[in-house]
BAVEXVO-676310 format. One record per residue (C-alpha): residue number from 1; chain; z negated, x, y; residue in three letters. Coordinates in nm, 4 decimals, padded with zeros to 6 digits, m for minus. Last residue first. Layout:
# BAVEXVO-676310
num, chaine, pz, px, py, residu
NUM, A, Z, X, Y, Ala
...
END
This chain:
# BAVEXVO-676310
num, chaine, pz, px, py, residu
322, A, m13.3146, 14.9878, 05.1227, Unk
321, A, m13.4756, 14.6465, 05.1653, Unk
320, A, m13.3048, 14.3699, 05.3629, Unk
319, A, m13.4584, 14.0493, 05.4976, Unk
318, A, m13.2617, 13.7695, 05.6639, Unk
317, A, m13.3708, 13.4706, 05.8733, Unk
316, A, m13.1532, 13.1933, 06.0160, Unk
315, A, m12.8008, 13.2433, 06.1509, Unk
314, A, m12.7994, 13.0717, 06.4908, Unk
313, A, m13.1650, 13.0979, 06.5924, Unk
312, A, m13.1766, 13.4480, 06.4363, Unk
311, A, m13.4747, 13.6182, 06.2757, Unk
310, A, m13.3800, 13.9592, 06.1382, Unk
309, A, m13.5928, 14.1756, 05.9071, Unk
308, A, m13.5030, 14.5370, 05.8250, Unk
307, A, m13.7026, 14.7487, 05.5837, Unk
306, A, m13.6300, 15.1144, 05.4952, Unk
305, A, m13.7473, 15.3167, 05.1989, Unk
304, A, m14.0417, 15.4606, 05.0085, Unk
303, A, m14.0979, 15.7609, 05.2363, Unk
302, A, m14.1244, 15.5369, 05.5437, Unk
301, A, m13.9026, 15.3125, 05.7572, Unk
300, A, m13.9577, 14.9960, 05.9596, Unk
299, A, m13.7161, 14.7721, 06.1445, Unk
298, A, m13.7793, 14.4323, 06.3070, Unk
297, A, m13.4950, 14.2431, 06.4770, Unk
296, A, m13.5391, 13.9239, 06.6807, Unk
295, A, m13.1997, 13.7750, 06.7539, Unk
294, A, m13.0684, 13.6403, 07.0847, Unk
293, A, m12.8954, 13.3072, 07.1396, Unk
292, A, m13.0293, 13.2876, 07.4983, Unk
291, A, m13.1706, 12.9385, 07.4503, Unk
290, A, m13.2768, 13.0223, 07.0971, Unk
289, A, m13.4379, 13.3476, 07.2111, Unk
288, A, m13.6600, 13.1706, 07.4643, Unk
287, A, m13.9819, 13.1517, 07.2607, Unk
286, A, m13.9478, 13.5191, 07.1646, Unk
285, A, m13.9326, 13.6340, 07.5277, Unk
284, A, m14.2335, 13.4298, 07.6310, Unk
283, A, m14.4324, 13.5468, 07.3273, Unk
282, A, m14.3353, 13.9083, 07.3924, Unk
281, A, m14.4565, 13.8812, 07.7512, Unk
280, A, m14.7851, 13.7311, 07.6321, Unk
279, A, m14.8333, 14.0057, 07.3728, Unk
278, A, m14.7744, 14.2756, 07.6340, Unk
277, A, m15.0143, 14.1128, 07.8797, Unk
276, A, m15.2792, 14.0763, 07.6075, Unk
275, A, m15.2516, 14.4477, 07.5259, Unk
274, A, m15.2884, 14.5434, 07.8924, Unk
273, A, m15.5937, 14.3197, 07.9271, Unk
272, A, m15.5556, 13.9821, 08.0971, Unk
271, A, m15.7017, 13.9368, 08.4433, Unk
270, A, m16.0024, 13.7049, 08.4859, Unk
269, A, m15.9951, 13.3508, 08.6243, Unk
268, A, m15.8805, 13.1970, 08.2967, Unk
267, A, m16.0474, 13.3336, 07.9846, Unk
266, A, m15.9662, 13.6689, 07.8190, Unk
265, A, m15.8326, 13.6117, 07.4676, Unk
264, A, m16.0370, 13.5977, 07.1467, Unk
263, A, m16.0595, 13.2266, 07.0625, Unk
262, A, m15.7114, 13.1131, 07.1705, Unk
261, A, m15.7911, 12.7723, 07.3126, Unk
260, A, m15.6864, 12.4298, 07.1896, Unk
259, A, m15.6177, 12.1992, 07.4816, Unk
258, A, m15.6118, 11.8316, 07.5788, Unk
257, A, m15.5735, 11.7391, 07.9450, Unk
256, A, m15.5840, 11.3772, 08.0619, Unk
255, A, m15.5018, 11.2816, 08.4207, Unk
254, A, m15.6053, 10.9323, 08.5242, Unk
253, A, m15.4024, 10.6890, 08.7341, Unk
252, A, m15.5526, 10.4882, 09.0178, Unk
251, A, m15.6444, 10.1258, 09.0747, Unk
250, A, m15.8950, 10.0608, 08.7971, Unk
249, A, m16.0069, 09.7010, 08.7447, Unk
248, A, m15.8722, 09.6846, 08.3901, Unk
247, A, m15.7054, 10.0140, 08.3009, Unk
246, A, m15.4969, 10.2328, 08.5334, Unk
245, A, m15.2168, 10.4323, 08.3674, Unk
244, A, m15.2843, 10.7567, 08.1773, Unk
243, A, m15.0888, 11.0638, 08.2776, Unk
242, A, m15.0558, 11.3569, 08.0389, Unk
241, A, m15.1276, 11.7289, 08.0243, Unk
240, A, m15.0950, 11.8664, 07.6729, Unk
239, A, m15.1951, 12.2053, 07.5402, Unk
238, A, m15.1700, 12.4013, 07.2186, Unk
237, A, m15.2586, 12.7597, 07.1310, Unk
236, A, m15.3998, 12.8087, 07.4800, Unk
235, A, m15.4755, 13.1086, 07.6971, Unk
234, A, m15.1226, 13.2372, 07.7553, Unk
233, A, m15.1273, 13.1328, 08.1224, Unk
232, A, m14.7552, 13.0514, 08.0997, Unk
231, A, m14.8242, 12.7563, 07.8715, Unk
230, A, m15.0910, 12.6190, 08.1039, Unk
229, A, m14.8524, 12.6576, 08.3966, Unk
228, A, m14.5723, 12.4857, 08.2038, Unk
227, A, m14.7883, 12.1804, 08.1338, Unk
226, A, m14.8712, 12.1480, 08.5027, Unk
225, A, m14.5030, 12.1891, 08.5943, Unk
224, A, m14.4061, 11.9105, 08.3549, Unk
223, A, m14.6516, 11.6751, 08.5249, Unk
222, A, m14.5271, 11.7849, 08.8679, Unk
221, A, m14.1686, 11.7061, 08.7704, Unk
220, A, m14.2663, 11.3581, 08.6456, Unk
219, A, m14.4513, 11.2875, 08.9684, Unk
218, A, m14.8251, 11.3166, 09.0201, Unk
217, A, m14.9260, 11.1942, 09.3656, Unk
216, A, m15.2415, 11.3807, 09.4645, Unk
215, A, m15.5772, 11.2074, 09.5028, Unk
214, A, m15.7758, 11.5092, 09.3869, Unk
213, A, m15.5689, 11.8255, 09.3933, Unk
212, A, m15.4464, 11.9836, 09.0711, Unk
211, A, m15.2748, 12.3227, 09.0845, Unk
210, A, m15.2430, 12.3652, 08.7062, Unk
209, A, m15.4440, 12.6891, 08.7053, Unk
208, A, m15.6995, 12.5624, 08.9562, Unk
207, A, m15.7673, 12.2592, 08.7371, Unk
206, A, m15.8076, 12.4831, 08.4319, Unk
205, A, m16.0504, 12.7134, 08.6142, Unk
204, A, m16.2601, 12.4212, 08.7381, Unk
203, A, m16.2784, 12.2757, 08.3866, Unk
202, A, m16.4157, 12.6049, 08.2576, Unk
201, A, m16.2641, 12.8259, 07.9897, Unk
200, A, m16.4409, 12.9536, 07.6791, Unk
199, A, m16.5078, 12.6277, 07.4930, Unk
198, A, m16.2672, 12.3683, 07.6309, Unk
197, A, m16.1141, 12.1129, 07.3920, Unk
196, A, m16.0967, 11.8014, 07.6110, Unk
195, A, m16.0348, 11.7626, 07.9832, Unk
194, A, m16.0550, 11.4239, 08.1597, Unk
193, A, m15.9388, 11.4096, 08.5221, Unk
192, A, m16.0056, 11.1526, 08.7942, Unk
191, A, m15.8497, 11.0527, 09.1276, Unk
190, A, m15.4791, 11.0681, 09.0393, Unk
189, A, m15.2285, 10.8801, 09.2553, Unk
188, A, m14.9382, 10.7704, 09.0355, Unk
187, A, m14.7868, 10.5101, 09.2694, Unk
186, A, m14.8909, 10.1531, 09.1915, Unk
185, A, m14.6380, 09.8948, 09.0673, Unk
184, A, m14.2894, 09.8571, 09.2117, Unk
183, A, m14.2593, 09.5001, 09.0906, Unk
182, A, m13.9149, 09.3415, 09.0520, Unk
181, A, m13.6974, 09.6335, 09.1636, Unk
180, A, m13.3382, 09.5181, 09.1054, Unk
179, A, m13.0904, 09.7954, 09.0243, Unk
178, A, m12.7470, 09.6514, 09.0999, Unk
177, A, m12.4387, 09.7743, 08.9187, Unk
176, A, m12.0866, 09.6723, 09.0166, Unk
175, A, m11.8123, 09.5857, 08.7710, Unk
174, A, m11.4399, 09.6490, 08.8081, Unk
173, A, m11.1005, 09.5203, 08.7016, Unk
172, A, m11.0387, 09.3556, 09.0425, Unk
171, A, m10.9998, 09.0042, 08.9060, Unk
170, A, m11.2518, 09.0826, 08.6312, Unk
169, A, m11.5411, 09.1367, 08.8787, Unk
168, A, m11.8436, 09.1920, 08.6546, Unk
167, A, m12.1906, 09.2295, 08.8123, Unk
166, A, m12.4071, 09.4370, 08.5786, Unk
165, A, m12.7750, 09.3874, 08.6576, Unk
164, A, m13.0222, 09.6657, 08.5813, Unk
163, A, m13.3779, 09.5353, 08.5711, Unk
162, A, m13.7023, 09.6496, 08.7235, Unk
161, A, m14.0746, 09.6854, 08.6644, Unk
160, A, m14.2241, 09.9999, 08.8198, Unk
159, A, m14.4958, 10.1540, 08.6061, Unk
158, A, m14.4260, 10.5272, 08.6434, Unk
157, A, m14.3702, 10.5276, 09.0204, Unk
156, A, m14.4260, 10.8893, 09.1274, Unk
155, A, m14.0776, 10.9523, 09.2700, Unk
154, A, m13.9705, 11.1536, 08.9647, Unk
153, A, m14.1108, 10.8645, 08.7600, Unk
152, A, m13.8682, 10.6306, 08.9367, Unk
151, A, m13.5776, 10.8608, 08.8476, Unk
150, A, m13.6838, 10.8727, 08.4819, Unk
149, A, m13.7165, 10.4950, 08.4613, Unk
148, A, m13.3713, 10.4565, 08.6198, Unk
147, A, m13.2216, 10.6929, 08.3619, Unk
146, A, m13.3966, 10.5198, 08.0707, Unk
145, A, m13.2826, 10.1717, 08.1776, Unk
144, A, m12.9200, 10.2775, 08.2186, Unk
143, A, m12.9208, 10.4441, 07.8757, Unk
142, A, m13.0818, 10.1464, 07.7053, Unk
141, A, m12.8279, 09.9048, 07.8585, Unk
140, A, m12.5368, 10.1293, 07.7555, Unk
139, A, m12.6712, 10.1514, 07.3998, Unk
138, A, m12.7099, 09.7728, 07.3948, Unk
137, A, m12.3476, 09.7396, 07.5032, Unk
136, A, m12.1306, 09.6643, 07.8075, Unk
135, A, m12.0655, 10.0317, 07.8832, Unk
134, A, m11.8615, 10.0409, 08.2026, Unk
133, A, m11.5353, 10.2374, 08.1952, Unk
132, A, m11.5301, 10.5205, 08.4549, Unk
131, A, m11.3979, 10.4628, 08.8073, Unk
130, A, m11.7332, 10.5111, 08.9755, Unk
129, A, m11.9741, 10.7072, 08.7527, Unk
128, A, m12.3123, 10.5370, 08.7278, Unk
127, A, m12.6336, 10.6607, 08.5711, Unk
126, A, m12.5497, 11.0310, 08.5749, Unk
125, A, m12.6869, 11.1383, 08.3395, Unk
124, A, m12.7567, 11.2073, 07.9728, Unk
123, A, m13.0951, 11.1192, 07.8255, Unk
122, A, m13.3498, 11.3402, 07.6537, Unk
121, A, m13.7011, 11.2621, 07.5310, Unk
120, A, m13.5878, 11.1052, 07.2030, Unk
119, A, m13.4154, 11.4333, 07.1033, Unk
118, A, m13.1563, 11.3904, 06.8279, Unk
117, A, m12.8897, 11.2537, 07.0590, Unk
116, A, m12.7926, 10.9355, 07.2415, Unk
115, A, m13.1033, 10.7547, 07.1213, Unk
114, A, m13.1556, 10.3811, 07.0765, Unk
113, A, m13.5174, 10.2902, 07.1569, Unk
112, A, m13.7353, 10.1733, 06.8686, Unk
111, A, m14.0072, 10.4342, 06.9257, Unk
110, A, m14.0246, 10.3649, 07.2978, Unk
109, A, m14.0489, 10.6362, 07.5652, Unk
108, A, m14.1816, 10.5030, 07.8970, Unk
107, A, m14.5013, 10.7001, 07.9549, Unk
106, A, m14.3214, 11.0159, 07.8370, Unk
105, A, m14.0782, 10.9833, 08.1346, Unk
104, A, m13.7389, 11.0943, 08.0095, Unk
103, A, m13.5907, 11.4429, 08.0344, Unk
102, A, m13.2429, 11.4574, 08.1863, Unk
101, A, m12.9298, 11.6103, 08.0349, Unk
100, A, m12.7737, 11.5285, 08.2606, Unk
99, A, m12.5921, 11.5003, 08.5934, Unk
98, A, m12.7853, 11.3454, 08.8786, Unk
97, A, m12.6764, 11.0011, 09.0008, Unk
96, A, m13.0090, 10.8330, 08.9266, Unk
95, A, m13.1834, 11.0625, 09.1750, Unk
94, A, m12.9472, 10.9895, 09.4653, Unk
93, A, m12.9773, 10.6127, 09.4205, Unk
92, A, m13.3581, 10.6460, 09.4139, Unk
91, A, m13.3560, 10.8491, 09.7355, Unk
90, A, m13.1421, 10.5823, 09.9010, Unk
89, A, m13.3778, 10.3044, 09.7871, Unk
88, A, m13.6938, 10.4790, 09.9126, Unk
87, A, m13.9717, 10.3059, 09.7197, Unk
86, A, m14.2471, 10.1394, 09.9219, Unk
85, A, m14.0529, 09.8157, 09.9613, Unk
84, A, m13.7394, 09.8189, 09.7474, Unk
83, A, m13.6197, 09.4780, 09.6224, Unk
82, A, m13.2521, 09.5649, 09.5768, Unk
81, A, m13.0750, 09.8917, 09.4889, Unk
80, A, m12.6947, 09.9255, 09.4923, Unk
79, A, m12.4177, 10.0961, 09.2942, Unk
78, A, m12.0538, 10.0083, 09.3630, Unk
77, A, m11.7663, 10.0058, 09.1133, Unk
76, A, m11.7654, 10.1205, 08.7508, Unk
75, A, m11.4574, 10.0202, 08.5524, Unk
74, A, m11.3796, 09.6939, 08.3803, Unk
73, A, m11.1109, 09.6745, 08.1130, Unk
72, A, m10.9524, 09.3320, 08.1278, Unk
71, A, m10.9294, 09.1224, 07.8102, Unk
70, A, m10.9225, 09.2950, 07.4738, Unk
69, A, m10.8004, 09.0195, 07.2464, Unk
68, A, m10.8285, 09.1612, 06.8945, Unk
67, A, m10.6973, 09.0038, 06.5748, Unk
66, A, m10.8476, 09.1865, 06.2772, Unk
65, A, m10.6766, 09.1507, 05.9394, Unk
64, A, m10.8431, 09.1763, 05.5979, Unk
63, A, m10.5715, 09.2486, 05.3442, Unk
62, A, m10.4946, 09.0613, 05.0220, Unk
61, A, m10.1213, 09.1035, 05.0843, Unk
60, A, m10.0017, 08.7424, 05.0577, Unk
59, A, m10.3429, 08.5909, 05.1225, Unk
58, A, m10.3960, 08.7677, 05.4571, Unk
57, A, m10.7636, 08.7074, 05.5323, Unk
56, A, m10.8458, 08.6695, 05.8991, Unk
55, A, m11.1054, 08.8259, 06.1308, Unk
54, A, m11.1161, 08.7245, 06.4960, Unk
53, A, m11.2295, 08.9600, 06.7728, Unk
52, A, m11.2881, 08.8795, 07.1395, Unk
51, A, m11.3336, 09.1315, 07.4223, Unk
50, A, m11.4841, 08.9849, 07.7404, Unk
49, A, m11.6736, 09.2929, 07.8630, Unk
48, A, m11.4026, 09.5422, 07.7690, Unk
47, A, m11.5482, 09.8612, 07.9205, Unk
46, A, m11.5689, 10.0988, 07.6257, Unk
45, A, m11.9021, 09.9749, 07.4893, Unk
44, A, m11.7584, 09.6233, 07.4959, Unk
43, A, m11.4733, 09.7420, 07.2728, Unk
42, A, m11.7134, 09.8993, 07.0241, Unk
41, A, m11.9410, 09.5953, 07.0254, Unk
40, A, m11.6438, 09.3674, 06.9482, Unk
39, A, m11.5470, 09.5850, 06.6532, Unk
38, A, m11.9066, 09.5893, 06.5315, Unk
37, A, m11.9348, 09.2131, 06.5592, Unk
36, A, m11.6016, 09.1366, 06.3924, Unk
35, A, m11.6687, 09.3700, 06.0981, Unk
34, A, m12.0200, 09.2342, 06.0542, Unk
33, A, m11.8902, 08.8766, 06.0457, Unk
32, A, m11.6147, 08.9816, 05.8024, Unk
31, A, m11.8689, 09.1360, 05.5653, Unk
30, A, m12.1033, 08.8373, 05.5857, Unk
29, A, m11.8174, 08.5989, 05.5033, Unk
28, A, m11.7104, 08.8226, 05.2129, Unk
27, A, m12.0542, 08.8062, 05.0532, Unk
26, A, m12.2019, 09.1571, 05.0033, Unk
25, A, m12.2302, 09.2620, 04.6372, Unk
24, A, m11.9129, 09.4728, 04.6580, Unk
23, A, m12.0656, 09.6913, 04.9322, Unk
22, A, m11.8567, 09.6847, 05.2491, Unk
21, A, m12.1465, 09.5455, 05.4551, Unk
20, A, m12.3262, 09.8795, 05.4259, Unk
19, A, m12.0184, 10.0733, 05.5413, Unk
18, A, m11.9658, 09.8270, 05.8271, Unk
17, A, m12.3210, 09.8768, 05.9484, Unk
16, A, m12.2841, 10.2578, 05.9326, Unk
15, A, m11.9522, 10.2702, 06.1208, Unk
14, A, m11.7067, 10.5235, 05.9747, Unk
13, A, m11.4644, 10.2550, 05.8544, Unk
12, A, m11.4860, 10.0921, 06.1973, Unk
11, A, m11.3846, 10.4049, 06.3862, Unk
10, A, m11.0955, 10.4819, 06.1517, Unk
9, A, m10.9645, 10.1251, 06.1800, Unk
8, A, m10.9771, 10.1277, 06.5603, Unk
7, A, m10.7984, 10.4641, 06.5731, Unk
6, A, m10.5306, 10.3457, 06.3275, Unk
5, A, m10.4665, 10.0346, 06.5357, Unk
4, A, m10.4041, 10.2529, 06.8407, Unk
3, A, m10.6329, 10.1938, 07.1358, Unk
2, A, m10.5694, 10.0416, 07.4788, Unk
1, A, m10.3361, 09.7671, 07.3567, Unk
END
């Protein structure tokens, strides 16, 4: 009723699982089971929590026929948080309602997690949009979980155990969402730091550069800021600042910093030379050309001719000789 038959058919024929099950060597019973499951999943993903799909074989025409009973379409109702003790429930509700794209907590990213796009560290917000169809699907579950994890990490709680409960109310065509905090876990207070890869720079200089204070609460935003400060310093080829959770009897988190230094640049704590400043500014500009959709153009001319090289994030690289 909510979707045209042609739209349903087009969606299913483009589905990867259905395409695989359509192979001539696949038993017909397995094919129809896959067809029913993927059709049901699609309707559940669009708010039809009780959708039912039967697959029948029409002997007279030789067609496979889907009989779909949608049931009520449930739309997002109220959002609530239960079980909060140290965590501010209202602040958590505000954080999960931010518009995306959001960057996930690296401590929580799973290799087998369904992704909404090509970047496993990104997730689209907000968590809950009142009036919009509720996603009753594994992809919807993964998205809700990732957004709540990200919001908790922004508050400094990287190990909080929780669940997202959908509370269907078919009579009123709605479903509420309750985020249940089972175990808040320890806040990310950092008492110790491990730094690897230093040769020219000192540990004290690196800690000053990232703004670390012993015992500070390291949120997801602060962790990203530390990484950005090392990048902006221009002293490191590669760098990674990460949080490590408590082990065994430990109570506090540990900060781990891994770097690879540029061998010939002025170390932290001393001003860069004029040439180094120019190179650093060029590096910053060049690294942001994709976001600004700007090209890098190099031109050179002498008695033998003219060379023009263009590096474009949208059009690739070109080289012309004249």
